[in-house]
C-alpha positions, -999 to +999 in steps of 0.1 A: +065+270-334+062+303-317+076+290-284+105+275-303+112+307-320+111+326-287+134+301-271+159+306-299+157+344-295+161+341-258+192+320-262+206+347-285+198+373-260+216+355-232+246+349-255+247+386-262+250+393-225+219+415-223+204+395-195+217+367-172+201+333-166+164+330-169+161+307-139+165+313-102+138+338-095+149+366-073+132+394-053+142+430-050+133+447-017+138+484-014+169+479+008+185+457-019+183+482-047+213+504-055+212+534-078+238+529-106+237+491-102+201+480-103+187+512-119+198+547-130+180+577-116+168+601-143+175+637-135+155+657-138+125+634-135+103+634-166+065+639-167+043+609-171+011+604-191-010+584-167-038+595-143-032+604-107-027+574-084-011+554-112+025+546-117+038+546-153+061+518-165+074+525-200+092+501-224+115+517-250+116+491-278+121+486-315+101+460-336+134+451-354+153+444-321+158+407-315+161+413-278+128+430-277+112+401-296+127+376-271+116+398-242+080+401-254+065+368-239+080+377-205+067+412-207+032+399-216+032+376-186+043+405-163+015+427-177-010+400-165+003+400-130+015+436-124+000+457-096-033+474-104-017+508-099+008+502-126+000+515-161+022+501-189+030+522-220+054+518-249+077+541-268+092+530-301+127+542-306+136+558-340+173+552-341+177+542-378+157+544-410+138+512-405+131+519-369+117+553-378+093+537-403+083+512-377+077+539-351+056+558-376+036+526-382+032+520-345+015+554-340-005+550-372-019+518-358-025+535-325-044+565-341-065+541-362-074+520-331-056+489-346-027+486-322-042+458-301-045+435-331-014+445-350+013+449-323+022+413-319+016+406-356+042+432-364+069+413-343+058+381-360+060+395-395+095+408-389+111+380-369+093+349-381+081+358-416+112+378-424+091+405-440+111+435-426+084+460-434+111+484-445+092+504-471+060+524-471+046+501-497+052+470-475+036+488-446+006+498-466+001+462-477+005+450-441-021+475-428-044+463-456-046+429-440-063+446-410-089+464-429-071+497-435-075+509-470-046+526-488-061+561-487-067+559-449-032+545-443-015+572-464-035+600-447-028+588-412+008+577-418+018+612-428-005+630-405+006+658-381-008+637-352+015+608-359+045+631-365+038+648-332+037+615-314+069+604-329+086+637-320+073+634-284+087+598-281+121+608-296+124+637-271+114+616-241+137+587-250+166+612-252+157+628-219+155+594-203+191+587-214+181+554-231+209+539-252+196+504-259+164+483-263+146+470-245+148+494-216+122+500-189+115+534-172+095+536-140+074+568-135+098+589-155+124+586-126+142+553-129+158+537-160+166+500-157+180+475-182+184+437-184+221+439-181+217+457-147+193+430-134+212+398-143+180+378-150+145+385-163+130+376-129+151+401-111+145+427-137+108+426-132+113+425-094+133+457-096+106+473-117+079+462-093+098+475-063+105+508-078+068+511-088+057+502-053+081+528-039+065+555-062+030+544-053+037+543-015+053+578-017+022+593-034-003+576-010-020+599+016-005+598+051 
């Protein structure tokens, strides 16, 4: 059933023109990539949060976004095969009331060490169960399924730590110049979207090539 749901969402994504055909895998060599066509340079480049020697790839997403939900299985497959020097991070966008609640929930789960078990469940709850988790009460109940009592949820959800993480994400997304989800940012320097790539395969090829470029540039001579 999950695969069927994903297939339906992927079809909607293609119909919306966000990404081209899923078939016909393509490669993206450094000579093939064109700024403004395959990616957009971010100026000035933004700081990353990964250790030295690593290249950061960031997804800007929203749990409520059907394109993000359709993209998720491909993103998980890419995570399993990405280069060892690539470190993947996520930033939840807070572009409307529900997205703001969801971003707050994302960082609440992160602070509580529950993100690994709740992340995919959140997508499933919204897109499959049609529980939109659009109130604090619904979120409190949802966290309760994962062993988080109401007092701990309330304290963490409204904590300065969670608020600071949300503000940092909002600021960074604005500096990246992201206007839609899902979007991928490589090392704080390059923004790329599915509409630029034309297919999922080429999109990941672009990301991989840009990450390799960053890794090679930082390598000792």
